[in-house]
C-alpha positions as CSV (number, residue, x, y, z in Angstrom):
1,X,9.9,60.3,319.3
2,X,11.1,56.7,319.1
3,X,10.1,56.5,315.0
4,X,11.9,59.7,314.6
5,X,15.1,58.6,316.2
6,X,15.0,55.2,314.2
7,X,14.4,56.8,310.9
8,X,16.8,59.8,311.4
9,X,19.2,59.1,314.3
10,X,20.4,61.7,317.2
11,X,21.3,65.2,316.0
12,X,20.8,68.8,316.7
13,X,17.2,69.7,318.0
14,X,17.7,73.5,318.5
15,X,20.1,75.9,317.3
16,X,20.2,79.6,318.5
17,X,21.6,82.5,316.4
18,X,21.6,86.2,317.6
19,X,20.8,88.6,314.7
20,X,20.3,92.3,314.4
21,X,16.9,92.1,312.6
22,X,15.0,88.8,312.4
23,X,12.7,89.6,309.4
24,X,15.2,89.6,306.7
25,X,16.8,86.3,308.3
26,X,13.5,84.6,308.0
27,X,13.0,85.7,304.4
28,X,16.3,84.5,303.5
29,X,15.6,81.0,305.1
30,X,12.0,81.0,303.5
31,X,13.8,81.4,300.2
32,X,15.8,78.4,300.8
33,X,12.8,76.4,301.7
34,X,12.8,76.6,305.6
35,X,9.5,77.5,306.2
36,X,8.5,79.3,309.6
37,X,6.6,77.0,311.7
38,X,6.3,79.2,315.1
39,X,7.5,82.6,316.2
40,X,7.1,85.0,319.1
41,X,8.4,87.4,321.3
42,X,10.4,87.2,324.5
43,X,9.0,89.4,327.3
44,X,11.5,89.0,329.9
45,X,14.3,91.6,330.6
46,X,16.3,90.5,327.6
47,X,13.5,91.4,325.1
48,X,13.6,89.8,321.7
49,X,12.2,87.3,319.1
50,X,12.5,83.7,318.3
51,X,11.4,81.5,315.5
52,X,11.2,77.9,314.5
53,X,11.9,76.7,311.2
54,X,11.2,73.4,309.3
55,X,14.3,71.7,308.3
56,X,13.0,68.3,308.1
57,X,13.1,68.5,304.1
58,X,16.9,68.9,304.2
59,X,17.7,65.9,306.6
């Protein structure tokens, strides 16, 4: 973590967006060179999905 902060400084770590359908959004991000790193489903009362994208190349 220290090396990352020295190299890039502080910034946003997570950003949440609410969308009606996640699949088309992920396809759009993939075409803009933000590959999917991890995704899954929430199992709580507020069921939904989440995804982590790799944006390091655009830093």
